[in-house]
N, C-alpha and C positions, 0 to 999 in steps of 0.2 A: 392205464399204464401197461408197457410192453412187459413181458418178460426178463428181458435185459436191465431195464430199468428198475424194475423188483429186486434184480440181482445185485446190481450196482449199489442200490440202497442199503440193501443187507451189508455187502462190505464195507460201505462208509460208518453204518451205526453199530457194527458189531467190533470197530477198531477205535483205539484213542490216536493213532498214527493219523496223519494227515497227508494221503496218498494221492499221488499226484495221477493223471489220467492213465501214462505208460505203467504205474505200479497196480492201477485197478484193473488195468486189462490184463497184466500179466497173471492176476488174482482171478480173475474170471475164467481165463482162458484153462484153467487148472479143470474146471467143471464143464467148461464149454469150449472145445479147443478148437470149435470153429469160428468163433466171435474174432469180427476185423476190429482194428483200433478204431477206423470211423465211427463202427457202432456206438463204442462206449465214448467218443467225443462228443455224438448227437444226443445220445442220453443224458451225457453230462450237461449240456446246455440247455435241454427240455428241463432235467430237474433242478436246476439252478432258475432259469427262469419263472419254474411254478412256485419256488420258494420251498420246496422239498429238502433241497442240500443248500450248502452255502459255497462259493471259490471262493478262495484266499489266494490273493497275488501278493507277492514280496519281488519288488525291483530284483532282476538278477538270478530270479527263480522260475522254474515253471509254475504254472496254478497247481494247487491243490485244495483237496474237497473236505468238505468235513460237514457234521451235524450244524442242526438250524437252533439247537437249544443255546440260551444265553448264556455268552462266556466269551474272553477275550486270548487274547494268544502270546507269550512271550517269543521272541523272534532272535536267534544268536546272530549277531552281525559277521560271525568268523564261519561259521558252518552252515547256515541258514534253517538249523533244526527249528520247528516249530514245536510249541509246549502249552497245553492249556494252562490259563490262569482265571480264575473265579475272583473277578473284581465286584464292586458296589455296581449296581447299576445306574448308571450314569444319563439315563434317558429322562428323567423328570426335570435334573438339574440343566441338560443340555437346553430341554424345551422352555425351560426359565428364562435361560441366559438369550434364545433367539427369540422369545416371546411367540412360538406357533410350534405347531406338533411336526416330531419327525419321525420317519418312518422306521428308520433303524442306524446304526452306527456301528463300525468294525474298528475296534481298537487294539493298536499292536506296539506292544511294547519292546523295545529294543536293547538286549544286553548283550552280554558273553556266558555261554551255557557253561556250568562247571568245568566240562570236560575240556574247553578252549581257555577259559580261565586259568585251568591248571596247565596246559601246554603254553601259554603267552608267560605265566609266570616261571615257569621250567626254563624257557629261552632267556627271560631276564637275568636270571640266576647264572646261567650259563655263558652269558656276557661279559663277565667281570673276569 
């Protein structure tokens, strides 16, 4: 593993945020000012391919990166904020329904986060 790959892994594993490549790049640049964005993208692709980190794709948003520890995500439909949620592991249930083994699954639950729900409610209250 390259020195940049190790540092990228550390950044991802030390935060609960779901950072984009650009955010990871800016964080890495604080300690390694000579790093370039292409290096970050190349290392992220390798780390994802090797299963060391996982890529989170949400339509209309840049890919974000996360730990591989089993967990699911809440996605705000208004602002795109990602939050972790621990639901029951569905692997056994899915395998039973499919009649065969699965490698993994990625569950995203879409909702309105508390801040957006509050804004939405305030806008409704002001419309009368």
